[in-house]
C-alpha positions as CSV (number, residue, x, y, z in Angstrom):
1,M,25.7,-23.6,-74.1
2,S,24.1,-27.0,-73.1
3,T,22.2,-29.4,-75.2
4,L,19.3,-31.8,-74.3
5,S,18.0,-35.1,-75.5
6,T,15.6,-37.7,-74.1
7,H,14.7,-41.4,-74.6
8,V,11.4,-43.1,-73.5
9,L,11.2,-46.8,-73.0
10,D,8.0,-48.8,-72.5
11,A,8.8,-51.2,-69.7
12,V,5.7,-53.3,-70.2
13,R,6.3,-53.9,-73.9
14,G,10.1,-54.0,-73.4
15,A,10.5,-51.7,-76.4
16,P,11.0,-48.0,-77.2
17,A,8.0,-45.8,-76.8
18,A,7.5,-44.2,-80.2
19,G,5.2,-41.3,-80.7
20,V,5.3,-39.8,-77.2
21,A,4.9,-36.0,-77.3
22,V,7.4,-34.2,-75.1
23,T,7.4,-30.4,-74.3
24,L,10.3,-28.5,-72.8
25,Y,9.5,-25.5,-70.5
26,Q,11.5,-23.0,-68.5
27,Q,9.8,-20.8,-65.9
28,G,6.4,-21.8,-67.4
29,R,7.4,-20.7,-70.9
30,Q,7.3,-23.4,-73.6
31,L,10.7,-23.5,-75.3
32,D,10.4,-26.5,-77.7
33,S,8.4,-29.7,-78.3
34,G,8.8,-32.9,-80.2
35,E,7.7,-36.5,-80.5
36,T,9.8,-39.6,-79.9
37,D,10.9,-41.4,-83.0
38,A,10.7,-45.2,-83.7
39,D,13.6,-45.7,-81.3
40,G,11.8,-43.7,-78.5
41,R,14.3,-40.8,-78.9
42,I,14.3,-37.1,-79.4
43,G,17.9,-36.1,-80.3
44,T,17.6,-32.4,-79.5
45,L,15.1,-30.3,-77.5
46,G,15.7,-26.6,-77.2
47,E,18.4,-24.7,-79.0
48,A,21.1,-24.0,-76.5
49,L,20.2,-24.2,-72.8
50,E,21.5,-21.6,-70.4
51,P,22.0,-22.5,-66.7
52,G,18.6,-22.7,-64.9
53,T,15.7,-25.0,-64.1
54,Y,13.8,-26.7,-66.9
55,R,10.9,-29.1,-67.1
56,L,10.1,-31.8,-69.6
57,V,6.5,-32.9,-69.8
58,F,5.8,-36.3,-71.4
59,D,2.2,-36.9,-72.7
60,T,2.0,-40.4,-71.4
61,G,-1.9,-40.4,-71.4
62,A,-2.1,-40.1,-75.2
63,Y,0.6,-42.7,-75.7
64,F,-1.2,-45.3,-73.6
65,A,-4.7,-44.3,-75.0
66,R,-3.5,-45.1,-78.5
67,R,-2.7,-48.6,-77.2
68,A,-6.0,-48.9,-75.4
69,V,-4.1,-49.3,-72.1
70,E,-5.4,-47.7,-68.9
71,T,-2.8,-45.5,-67.1
72,F,-2.7,-43.7,-63.8
73,Y,-0.4,-40.9,-65.1
74,P,-1.8,-38.8,-67.9
75,E,1.5,-37.0,-68.0
76,V,5.0,-37.2,-66.5
77,A,6.8,-33.9,-65.6
78,V,10.5,-34.1,-64.9
79,A,12.2,-30.9,-63.5
80,F,16.0,-30.7,-63.8
81,V,18.7,-28.1,-63.4
82,V,21.3,-27.2,-66.0
83,T,24.4,-26.1,-64.1
84,E,27.3,-26.4,-66.5
85,E,28.0,-26.4,-70.2
86,R,27.5,-30.1,-71.3
87,H,25.0,-32.4,-72.9
88,Y,22.1,-33.4,-70.7
89,H,20.1,-36.6,-71.4
90,V,16.9,-37.3,-69.5
91,P,15.6,-40.9,-70.1
92,L,12.2,-42.0,-69.0
93,L,11.3,-45.7,-68.2
94,L,7.5,-45.9,-68.4
95,S,4.7,-48.2,-67.5
96,P,1.0,-47.5,-67.0
97,F,1.3,-47.3,-63.2
98,A,4.9,-46.3,-62.6
99,F,7.8,-44.4,-64.1
100,S,11.5,-43.7,-63.3
101,T,14.1,-41.3,-64.7
102,Y,17.7,-40.4,-64.1
103,R,20.4,-38.2,-65.5
104,G,21.8,-40.1,-68.4
105,S,24.9,-39.4,-70.5
C-alpha cells in the first residue's frame, strides 16, 4: 500500500502555510481531510492508497481570506496517479495569483 503527505509553502511570506484545509478524493469520493500544521505539513492523508487516480484539493481561498489577501484561486486541485507501492509527497508552492506543484520525495 502507498502513503501520502503534503506540504504547503506561502511564497509571498517565504514561510510555511499553516492552517490550509486539504481534502483527498478518489473518483469523486472524499477519502480524508486535514489541515496543515505550523510547518505547513500534513504527514499522512488517507490510510493506504491503492493504485489509481487521486485528487488533493487545497482551500487556498480561506487561507488568504484569513490574512486579508485577495487571491485569484479559491482552491487548488492537484490530480495525481498512484502506480506503485511507495510514499507519495505532493508539495504546493502558493501565492495569491500563482501556484506550482511537483512530485516530491
